[in-house]
C-alpha positions, 0 to 999 in steps of 0.5 A: 714707470717710465724707461727708454729703449730703442727700435732696432733696424729690424723693428724689434723692441726690448721691454725692460724687465721692471716694465713687463713685471709692472704690466703683468707680462711674462716672458714668452706669454701671449700679448695683445698689441693695439694702437689707441689715440697714437699710443701703443698699448701692450696687454696680457692676452689672458687678461684681456679675455678675462676682461671680456668675459667680465663685460660679457657677463655684465651685459647678458646677466639678465638675459638668461643667455650664456655660453653654455646655452649657446653651446648647447643650442649649437650642438643640438642644431649640429645633431639636427643637421646630422640626423639623416631621417627626414 
């Protein structure tokens, strides 16, 4: 899908509804905007986070590391720091 649109004097641009639907973007939804090789890319933030989670899962799959383990370790560390006993 290709569409032509304009950028206003205030720097705003409207994305046509068909482009938003095709890209999986919803009205008012959070997006990530980046420039890659001179192209502006707009992605649904929830999809970006899902992709990152999948990548992290693949990287740490055989290490035994996990978000749950990390949180558990940080909580234990915080409890040790908060304990007034020497």
